[in-house]
N, C-alpha and C positions, 0 to 999 in steps of 0.2 A: 347233537345231543348235549344237554346241560349237565355240568358236573353236579353231583348230589352232595349236600352239605348236611351233616348231622348237627342238630341243635340240642346242646346240653340243657339241663333243667334251669340253670341260672339265667340263661338268655330269655327263656319264657317268663320266668319270674320278674326280671327287670322290665319286660314289656308291659306288665300289668300291675306292678307295684309303684304307686305314685310317689313314694318317698325317695326315689333316686332319679330325678328328672332328667339329668344328663344321660345316664345309662338307659333310662326308659326311652328316650327319643332314639338312641342308637339301636336299642333292641327292637322297637317297633319298626324302624326302617328295615332292619334285617328280615324281620318276619314278613313284612309286606312284600319285600323283594323275593324272599324265599317262596312265598306262596304264589306270586305272580309268575315267577320263572319256573315253577314246579321243581325247584331244586331242594327244597326243605325236607328233611327226614327227622323223625323222632322215634322213640320207642315207648312201649307200654311202661317201662321203668320211669322214663322221663315224665310221662303223663301222671303217674301215681305219685312221684316226688312233688311235682307241681301242685297237685291237689293238696297234699299234706302241708306244704310250705305256705300256699296261699290261704288256707283256712286256719292255720295254727301258728305260723312262725314269723309272719311279717308284722309290721307295726300296727297296721289296721287290717286285720284279716277280713277276707271276703266270706260270704256265706257259701255253704256247699252248693246251693242252687246256682249262684253266680259263677262259681268255678266250673260247675258242670256245663253251663252255657258256653264258657270259653273253650273247654275241651271239645264240646260238640261243634263249635265253629271251626275247630282245627281238623275235623273229620276228613277233608280232602287230603290232608298231609299223610303220606305213608308212615305207619307206626309199626316198627319191628316188634313181634311178640316173642315173649320168653319161652324157650323150650330147652330140652335137655342138651341138644347140640350147642346151643348158644352158651349155656352154663359151662360146658366143657371148654369151649373156646375162650370164654372169659377167665376160667381158671388157669389155663395155659398162658394166656396174655398176662394175667397178674404175676405169675411165677417169672415169665420171661423178662418183663419190664419192671418188676418190683413196684407195682402200683396196687392200689386197693382193688379188691374184687369188684366193687361197684363202679369204679372208674373203668376197669377192664371190661365190664359188661356194656358200657357205653361204646368202647372201642370195638368190641365184638359185634355189636348191633350195627355200627357204622360200616364195619367191614362187610357184613352180610348184605347190606344195601349198596355196596360198591361206592361208598362216599369217598371223595378225595380229601375232604376236610371235616374237622369237628370244630364248631364254635364252642368254646368253653373257657371259663375262668379258672376251673379246678385242675386242669391238666397243664403241663408246661408248654408255654407259647413257643411255637416253632418245632417242637418235638414231633418226630414221626413215630407212629406205632403201626407196625406192619407197613402198609403203603399209605397210611392216612396221616396228614399233617394236622396238628392242633394249632388253631389261631384263637387268641384272646381278642375279641372285637372291641373290647373296652380299654385297651392300652392306648395311652395318649401318643 
């Protein structure tokens, strides 16, 4: 069985934002490997954030249709959906680890899917939240 890895929004953004070529290469390699190995997991939160960032916040925004094509191409990747139980777990995680609710929601989604790791630039590299370790794949 392959270990599941949760991909935070920033990894997806770097994979498709052409203004960070070094990070783009790394992010694209991680995506390809995650899809090929069937180890990649995201959440509806990540997909929503990805849409907003790619259409409004990057240097050269994509159209909504272009981002929708990317999100559609990621359909084989499991996506954790937000529900009341996940919100409760995120609140608990936020309180326990003193992290933002939105970061805690990422942790809760990764935990639900029994991920062993989270790829993220936003959480502390090497930190464990519950049983899940955060890795920043862009550290030199």
